[in-house]
Structure formats: structure tokens, C-alpha cells
C-alpha positions in Angstrom: -30.0 -53.7 -70.9 -26.6 -54.4 -72.6 -23.6 -55.5 -70.5 -22.0 -52.0 -70.6 -25.0 -50.4 -69.0 -25.2 -53.2 -66.4 -21.6 -52.7 -65.2 -22.2 -48.8 -65.0 -25.2 -49.4 -62.9 -23.3 -51.9 -60.7 -20.4 -49.5 -60.1 -22.8 -46.6 -59.3 -24.8 -48.5 -56.7 -22.0 -50.5 -55.0 -18.7 -48.3 -55.2 -19.9 -44.8 -55.0 -21.7 -45.2 -51.6 -18.4 -46.4 -50.2 -16.5 -43.5 -51.6 -18.4 -41.0 -49.4 -16.7 -42.4 -46.3 -13.0 -41.8 -47.4 -11.2 -38.6 -46.3 -7.7 -37.3 -45.5 -7.2 -35.8 -42.2 -4.6 -33.0 -41.6 -4.0 -30.1 -39.2 -5.2 -26.7 -40.3 -1.8 -25.2 -39.8 1.6 -26.0 -38.1 4.5 -23.8 -37.2 8.0 -24.0 -35.9 11.3 -22.0 -35.4 14.1 -22.1 -37.9 16.3 -25.0 -37.1 13.8 -26.8 -35.1 11.7 -30.2 -35.8 8.1 -30.2 -36.8 5.7 -32.9 -37.9 3.0 -32.6 -40.6 0.2 -35.0 -39.9 -1.7 -37.0 -42.7 -4.1 -39.9 -41.9 -6.3 -41.6 -44.4 -9.8 -42.6 -43.2 -10.9 -45.6 -45.2 -14.4 -46.5 -46.3 -16.3 -49.6 -45.6 -15.7 -51.8 -47.5 -12.1 -50.3 -47.7 -10.5 -49.2 -50.9 -7.0 -50.1 -52.0 -4.2 -47.5 -51.4 -2.0 -47.3 -54.4 0.3 -44.5 -53.6 0.8 -41.5 -51.2 2.5 -38.3 -52.4 3.5 -35.3 -50.5 3.9 -32.1 -52.5 4.9 -28.6 -51.7 2.9 -25.7 -53.3 5.3 -23.3 -54.9 3.9 -20.3 -56.8 0.9 -22.2 -57.9 2.8 -25.4 -59.0 3.2 -28.7 -57.1 6.7 -30.0 -56.2 7.2 -33.5 -55.0 8.6 -33.9 -51.4 8.2 -37.6 -50.6 6.3 -40.6 -52.1 5.3 -44.0 -50.4 4.4 -46.8 -52.8 3.4 -50.2 -51.6 5.5 -51.9 -54.4 8.4 -49.4 -55.0 8.9 -48.3 -51.4 9.7 -44.8 -50.2 11.5 -42.0 -51.9 12.2 -38.4 -50.9 13.1 -35.6 -53.3 16.8 -34.4 -53.3 16.0 -31.0 -51.8 14.5 -32.6 -48.8 16.3 -35.9 -48.6 18.5 -35.2 -45.6 15.7 -33.5 -43.6 12.3 -35.2 -44.4 11.4 -38.7 -43.3 8.1 -40.7 -42.6 7.5 -40.7 -39.0 5.6 -44.0 -39.0 8.0 -47.0 -39.4 5.2 -49.1 -41.0 5.4 -47.1 -44.1 8.9 -48.4 -44.7 8.1 -52.1 -44.4 8.1 -54.6 -47.1 4.4 -54.8 -46.7 3.8 -51.2 -45.7 0.8 -49.7 -43.9 -0.1 -46.4 -45.5 -3.0 -45.2 -43.3 -0.7 -42.9 -41.4 1.9 -41.1 -43.6 3.0 -38.2 -41.3 6.3 -36.6 -42.3 8.8 -35.0 -40.0 11.0 -31.8 -40.9 14.1 -32.4 -38.8 15.7 -29.0 -39.5 13.4 -26.3 -40.5 14.6 -23.8 -43.1 13.0 -20.5 -43.8 12.4 -21.7 -47.4 10.3 -24.5 -46.0 7.5 -22.1 -45.3 4.7 -23.0 -47.7 1.4 -25.1 -48.2 1.9 -28.9 -48.3 -0.5 -31.3 -50.0 -1.0 -34.9 -48.9 -2.5 -36.9 -51.8 -3.8 -40.5 -51.6 -4.3 -42.5 -54.8 -7.0 -45.3 -54.3 -8.5 -47.9 -56.4 -11.3 -47.7 -57.5 -12.3 -44.5 -55.7 -9.5 -42.3 -57.2 -7.6 -39.5 -55.5 -8.1 -37.9 -52.0 -6.1 -35.2 -50.7 -5.8 -32.3 -48.1 -3.5 -29.3 -47.4 -1.7 -28.0 -44.3 0.0 -24.6 -44.0 3.5 -24.6 -42.5 4.8 -21.3 -40.9 8.4 -20.7 -40.1 9.4 -18.2 -37.3 12.8 -16.7 -36.8 14.0 -15.4 -33.5 15.5 -12.0 -33.9 18.9 -11.0 -32.4 18.8 -7.9 -30.2 21.7 -5.4 -29.5 21.9 -2.0 -27.9 24.8 0.4 -28.2 25.6 4.0 -27.7 25.0 6.1 -30.7 28.3 7.8 -30.6 31.5 7.0 -28.7 31.5 10.4 -27.1 28.5 12.2 -25.7 29.1 15.7 -24.7 26.8 18.1 -22.8 26.6 21.3 -24.6 25.0 24.6 -23.7 22.9 24.6 -26.9 20.4 22.1 -25.4 20.1 20.2 -28.7 18.5 16.8 -28.8 20.9 14.0 -29.7 20.5 10.3 -30.3 22.3 8.7 -27.4 21.5 5.0 -27.8 20.4 2.6 -30.6 18.5 -0.6 -30.0 18.4 -3.2 -32.8 16.0 -6.2 -33.2 17.3 -7.9 -36.3 16.4 -10.6 -38.7 13.2 -11.7 -37.0 10.1 -13.1 -38.5 7.6 -11.7 -37.7 9.0 -8.4 -36.7 9.5 -7.6 -33.1 8.5 -4.5 -31.1 10.9 -2.3 -29.1 10.2 -0.1 -26.1 12.5 1.8 -23.5 12.7 1.8 -19.8 14.6 4.6 -18.1 14.3 7.6 -15.7 15.7 10.0 -18.2 13.3 12.0 -20.1 13.5 11.6 -23.9 12.0 10.4 -27.1 12.2 7.2 -29.2 12.1 7.0 -32.9 11.5 3.6 -34.6 12.2 2.3 -38.1 11.2 -1.1 -39.6 13.1 -2.8 -42.6 12.1 -5.9 -44.6 15.1 -8.1 -45.5 15.5 -10.0 -48.8 14.9 -13.4 -47.0 11.6 -12.4 -45.7 12.7 -11.4 -42.2 12.5 -8.0 -40.5 14.8 -5.6 -38.8 13.5 -2.9 -36.3 15.7 -0.1 -35.1 14.9 2.2 -32.2 17.0 5.4 -31.3 16.6 7.2 -27.9 16.9 11.0 -28.3 17.6 13.4 -25.4 19.5 16.5 -24.4 22.9 15.3 -23.0 23.6 17.0 -19.6 25.4 16.4 -16.3 22.3 15.0 -14.8 22.0 12.3 -17.4 25.6 11.1 -16.7 25.6 7.4 -15.5 22.0 6.9 -16.0 20.7 3.5 -17.5 18.8 3.0 -20.6 17.0 -0.5 -21.0 15.8 -1.6 -24.4 12.9 -4.1 -24.1 12.2 -6.2 -27.2 9.0 -8.3 -27.4 8.8 -11.1 -29.9 5.7 -13.4 -30.0 5.5 -14.4 -26.3 9.2 -13.8 -25.5 10.8 -10.8 -24.0 14.5 -9.7 -24.4 16.2 -6.9 -22.5 19.4 -5.2 -22.8 20.8 -2.1 -21.0 23.5 0.5 -21.5 24.8 3.2 -19.1 25.3 6.7 -20.5 28.6 8.3 -20.3 28.1 12.0 -20.7 31.1 14.3 -20.7 30.7 17.8 -19.3 32.7 20.8 -18.2 33.7 21.1 -14.6 31.2 22.4 -12.0 33.4 24.3 -9.5 32.9 25.2 -5.9 35.5 26.9 -3.6 35.4 25.8 0.0 37.4 26.6 3.1 36.2 30.1 4.0 34.1 30.0 7.2 33.5 33.7 7.7 35.9 33.8 10.7 39.2 34.8 9.2 40.5 37.2 11.8 43.8 38.9 12.3 46.7 36.8 13.2 44.9 33.6 12.5 47.4 31.1 11.4 47.4 28.8 8.1 44.1 29.0 6.6 43.4 27.3 3.2 40.9 27.3 0.3 39.9 24.1 -1.6 38.7 24.0 -5.2 36.1 21.3 -5.6 35.2 20.2 -9.1 32.7 17.8 -10.6 33.8 16.9 -14.1 33.8 14.2 -16.7 36.6 13.6 -17.6 38.4 14.6 -14.4 40.0 18.0 -14.2 43.5 18.1 -15.5 44.5 21.6 -14.4 43.7 23.9 -11.4 44.7 27.6 -11.5 44.3 30.1 -8.7 44.0 33.8 -9.0 42.9 37.0 -7.0 40.6 39.4 -8.7 42.1 42.9 -9.0 45.3 41.7 -7.4 47.9 38.8 -7.3 48.1 35.8 -5.1 49.9 36.7 -1.7 53.6 35.6 -1.6 53.0 33.4 1.4 50.4 31.3 -0.5 51.2 27.8 -1.3 49.4 25.9 -4.1 49.1 22.2 -4.4 46.7 20.9 -7.1 43.2 22.1 -6.0 44.2 23.5 -2.4 45.5 27.1 -1.7 47.2 27.4 1.6 48.0 30.9 3.2 50.8 30.4 5.7 51.5 32.7 8.5 49.3 35.1 10.4 46.5 36.6 8.6 46.5 40.3 7.6 44.1 42.8 5.8 46.1 42.2 2.7 44.7 38.7 2.2 41.0 39.7 1.8 39.6 39.8 -1.7 37.9 37.6 -4.3 39.7 34.3 -4.9 39.0 32.4 -8.2 39.7 28.8 -9.0 39.8 27.8 -12.8 39.3 24.1 -13.4 40.0 22.6 -16.8 39.4 19.3 -18.5 39.3 18.0 -22.2 35.7 19.6 -22.6 36.4 23.1 -21.2 37.2 25.4 -18.3 34.8 26.5 -15.6 35.6 28.8 -12.6 34.4 29.1 -9.0 34.9 32.0 -6.5 34.6 33.0 -2.9 34.8 36.5 -1.3 37.2 36.6 1.7 36.8 39.3 4.4 39.2 39.8 7.3 37.8 40.7 10.8 39.6 42.0 13.7 38.6 39.6 16.4 37.3 36.0 16.2 33.6 35.3 16.3 32.2 33.7 19.4 32.1 30.0 19.0 29.6 27.4 20.3 31.3 24.4 21.5 30.2 21.2 19.9 29.2 19.7 23.3 26.9 22.6 24.0 25.2 22.2 20.8 24.6 18.5 21.5 23.3 19.4 24.9 20.9 21.8 23.7 19.6 19.4 21.1 19.3 16.6 23.7 17.3 19.0 26.0 15.0 19.9 23.3 14.3 16.4 22.5 13.8 15.4 26.0 11.3 18.3 26.4 9.5 17.3 23.4 9.2 13.6 24.6 8.1 14.8 28.0 5.4 16.9 26.5 4.2 14.1 24.3 3.8 11.8 27.3 2.0 14.5 29.3 -0.5 15.2 26.5 -1.1 11.3 26.2 -1.7 10.9 30.0 -4.2 13.9 30.0 -6.1 12.4 27.0 -6.3 9.1 28.6 -7.6 10.5 31.9 -10.2 12.7 30.1 -11.5 9.5 28.3 -11.5 7.4 31.6 -13.5 10.1 33.2 -16.0 10.2 30.4 -16.3 6.4 30.7 -16.8 6.4 34.4 -19.5 9.0 34.1 -21.4 7.0 31.7 -20.9 3.9 34.0 -22.4 6.0 36.9 -25.8 6.6 35.1 -29.0 5.7 37.1 -29.6 2.8 34.8 -26.1 1.4 35.5 -26.4 1.8 39.2 -29.7 -0.1 39.3 -28.3 -2.9 37.3 -25.3 -3.5 39.6 -25.4 -6.1 42.4 -26.0 -4.8 45.9 -23.1 -5.6 48.1 -23.8 -7.5 51.2 -21.8 -8.6 54.3 -20.5 -12.1 54.3 -22.5 -13.1 57.4 -25.6 -11.6 56.0 -28.0 -13.8 54.2 -31.7 -14.3 53.5 -32.1 -16.3 56.5 -30.7 -14.8 59.8 -30.4 -16.3 63.1 -33.9 -16.4 64.7 -35.5 -15.1 61.5 -37.3 -16.9 58.7 -38.6 -15.2 55.6 -40.8 -16.7 52.9 -39.8 -16.4 49.3 -40.9 -13.0 48.0 -42.9 -12.7 44.8 -40.4 -10.6 42.8 -37.1 -8.9 43.0 -38.5 -5.4 43.5 -40.3 -6.6 46.6 -37.2 -8.1 47.9 -35.1 -4.9 47.3 -37.8 -2.8 49.0 -37.8 -5.4 51.9 -34.1 -5.0 52.3 -34.1 -1.2 52.4 -36.7 -1.5 55.2 -35.1 -4.1 57.3 -31.5 -3.7 56.9 -30.7 0.0 56.5 -27.3 -0.4 58.1 -26.1 -2.2 54.8 -26.2 1.1 52.8 -23.7 3.8 53.7 -25.5 6.5 51.8 -28.0 8.6 53.7 -31.5 7.1 53.8 -34.7 9.3 53.8 -37.6 7.9 55.7 -41.0 7.8 53.8 -42.8 11.1 53.7 -46.3 11.0 55.2 -48.3 11.9 53.3 -46.3 10.6 50.5 -45.3 12.7 47.7 -46.5 11.7 44.3 -47.0 13.1 40.8 -49.9 11.0 40.1 -53.5 11.9 41.0 -54.4 10.8 44.5 -57.8 9.8 43.6 -58.0 8.9 39.9 -61.4 7.4 40.2 -64.5 8.9 41.8 -65.9 7.0 44.7 -69.2 5.0 43.9 -71.4 2.9 46.0 -71.6 -0.7 45.1 -75.0 -2.1 44.0 -76.1 -4.9 46.1 -77.6 -7.9 44.4 -79.7 -10.8 46.0 -79.2 -14.4 44.9 -81.0 -17.5 45.9 -77.9 -18.5 48.0 -78.0 -15.3 50.1 -74.5 -14.1 49.1 -74.0 -10.4 47.9 -72.0 -10.2 44.6 -71.4 -7.1 42.6 -72.6 -7.1 39.1 -70.9 -5.3 36.1 -69.4 -2.8 38.5 -65.7 -1.6 39.1 -64.6 0.0 42.2 -60.9 1.0 42.5 -58.9 0.0 45.6 -59.9 2.1 48.7 -56.2 2.9 49.3 -54.0 4.8 47.0 -50.6 3.6 48.4 -49.1 0.1 48.4 -48.1 -0.9 51.9 -45.7 -3.8 52.3 -46.4 -6.1 55.3 -44.3 -8.7 56.8 -45.4 -12.3 56.1 -46.9 -14.0 59.1 -45.4 -17.3 60.1 -46.9 -19.4 62.7 -44.9 -19.4 65.9 -43.0 -16.2 65.1 -43.8 -12.5 65.9 -44.7 -10.5 63.0 -43.5 -7.9 62.1 -40.1 -8.2 63.8 -39.7 -6.1 66.9 -39.0 -2.5 66.4 -39.7 -2.4 62.7 -43.0 -0.8 61.5 -44.7 -1.4 58.3 -43.0 0.1 55.3 -45.0 2.3 52.8 -43.8 2.5 49.2 -43.6 6.3 48.7 -44.2 6.5 45.0 -46.3 3.3 44.2 -50.1 3.7 43.6 -52.8 1.7 41.9 -54.4 3.6 38.9 
């Protein structure tokens, strides 16, 4: 093998494996708003053994060609191209040292411009591995300016009911384009248009269209602009001009003969305000005793039949003239009047009667519910579960008496019923003899027991069953030595409805 082949083999076996560990790390994409600061990260991951970094070059990709932005060279130092010289710097100070460290060559844009949006290449020149590079995309956003205004200085309500643009909302010079929506109580429609500007920004305009009317006067329109995650709002109040809406007040239907000094008032709702009021009488002329001041017509002196008729008020503003009228009738005698105090008294009485009726109904409902509850509490099962009241001096042991502990509560209750009848105010019925029962009196036929003989001489029944000879349970007082049993004057008590089955 000649010397040339030996060196090729040596480079292939020693250098190439180390080249696989080298890489340039960058972000996938970066963004920022125009005028803000943004960092473009670039780090070189060296191999083991490390290779020598000869130079780092930042380039901007413009229409398929590479334009130098900044260069860092260990021998020549740092240089930035003139278009970026005032705005681009290496973030890591070690790059600018006399003996620089070029593993981290992140650059910073201090003031972003719309023209900075592009793809940027960070290229490492190494020896003997060659060049390594990576790319990052920089996106520049532009916040739009929003504005809302009335479409025309003067909005007039016409009788034609034509739809008219009343307000315009503009979201101008934004990147990307914003979206516009309207918030208002006024029914209408929105029309949107979008334009692309020469610098790559977008302008969106939205017009709100409705039929101008008196009802839409002083209503608010709010333009809501959404841009990325930001929301901008702006509002305007509609100023709709319309003709006067006229109503004549003052006639109460009680204009009677000889009544003094009555007047009519012309009330007009208009925008702009009414500049001229005129009074006239249909099929006649205004009486000579009438006095007119602006929108008020006063008829002085006593009323006569000559004053009746239809009075008309004409109200005029810059938009037009509208009229209102009232028919006046003269009566001979005044109508009966109800005093204000009487009206208040009647209303108060009605309110009091209503409150009293409500209280009565509530009390009745509560009483009905309480009766239902008491009836359910008085059921037999509830009565049996209640504790039997006894006198304070009464107890299980009386003077001169001693009772053994009874086997169960039922026996004790039956014993109390037998011995202390005076404790229970309700009438007590003595047991019926023979006792009444719904059970058969003799459920089992009588049979003679079969005697059996045993070696011991005792007689014991074998495999036989005989029911009790009696069908009723009889309670007997316990016998205690030294005491009479049962107590004097008390006979044995028979349970009237208990039988052995």
C-alpha cells in the first residue's frame, strides 16, 4: 500500500467517526413584534475528540440567495454587515474576546423591522470536519391600529326605511390580519372588507348598516377587534336626527262653562330641538283671549262654548314639521271629582284587606296541616309506643307491697291494668266471661295420653303431644313468703284475648 492510500485510510477510520457527533442546535422558529427584541439561538455541539472551529457565519436567506449578517472569526474578530450593524449583536460576550469561545453564537435583534422576517442560517466552519449549519425562521408581527367613526356626520331618519351605513370600524396595518365583530342592541348588518398593503400588512374595514330611526338615537355601537390573543374595543354613540314627535297635553275632559284660565301644552320630542311652535284651530281661528308663549296656549277668562273645537300644534325643526292635535269639548257643569285623599284611603283599605285575607288563609292552612299531623300521631301504634303516665308517689314497690320482677313488659302492663285501675282516666271494661275471641276455642281434639311403664316406676308420655287443658291465659300474682297473695280485694285477672294454639 502506498503512502497516499495509507493517509486516506487513516482519515477514514479516525476522523469520520468523530464527525458524526457534531451538530448545530437552533430553535424551529422565533417571532416578535415590530420594534421589539428577539434572540436567534445557535449552539455548536462538538465531537469527541473536538474539531477546531475556524469561523461562524450568520446569513439571511433572501429570494434563494444568502446575505451575510454577522461573522465571528477567532483571528479576525467579530464583524456585522452594514444593514444590521446598529441592531444585531452577539449575545455571548465570550465571542468578542481576544481568545473567543464560539460554541454559543446566539445573535440578538434589538429593534425588529418588518423586513427582518426571513429564514436565517447559522453556519460553522470546522477543521477538518468541514461545514455544519442549521436554519431558523423569524416571523415579525405588527399590532394593528383600530378606529371607529360615524360613517357620515349627519344621520337622518327618513320615512323611506332605507338601510344606511352608520358606523365604520377599521383595523389597519396589522400582520396577520385582525377580525372585527360588533356588539350592540340595535338590529343591523355588518359588511367586512380586507386589504393587503404593499409592506405585507393587512387592513380590515367593517361597516354597520341599519335603518336610522328615532329608536336608534343615542344607542351605542361597540367595535371589538381580535388580534392573536389580544382584544381591542372602541365605541361610538349614534346621533340620529328626526322630525318632531308631537303630543298636545292639558285637556282633562272637564272644561265646563265659566271655568277660568285653562291651557294647552305642546310636547315635542325632536333632534335637533324644535325651533318653532305654531297653534291653530281647525275650521276656525284662535280665540282673541288666547295667549301663546312658545309651546303653551293659555285661554284666559271664563270658558264659553265658543272655545270648543280641534286645536293643532305644529312643531318645526331643521329636519321637518310634525303636528299634534286635541279635540276640546265644553260641558255645562263640572264632573264630580274624587279627592286624592279618598283615592289613597280606598287603595289602603284594599291593600289591608288583601293582607288580612292572606294571613287568614295561611293560618287555616297551618291548622289543617297540624290536625293532619295530630291525627297521624294518635294512631293505635303511636299510642302503644307512648310512655304510660304515673303518679309521682306511685312506683313498682308500694308501702306494704313487694312484687318480683315480671318476665316481660306485656305482663307488667297487664298487671298494672289489673291492680291500678285508678291510674287510667279512660273507662275500663272488665273481662267478659266467657271471653270473646276470634280464635277457635278448641283447636286440638282431646286425646288420652298413653301410659308407659318403666323400670323406675315413673309414668312418662312417649311421642305424644297434648295441648294445654285451658284455652285462656290467667295471670296469677307471685307468691312471696310472709305476704298474702293475691292482695286483698283483687281477684285473678284473665287475659281476654290470649290463647294457646
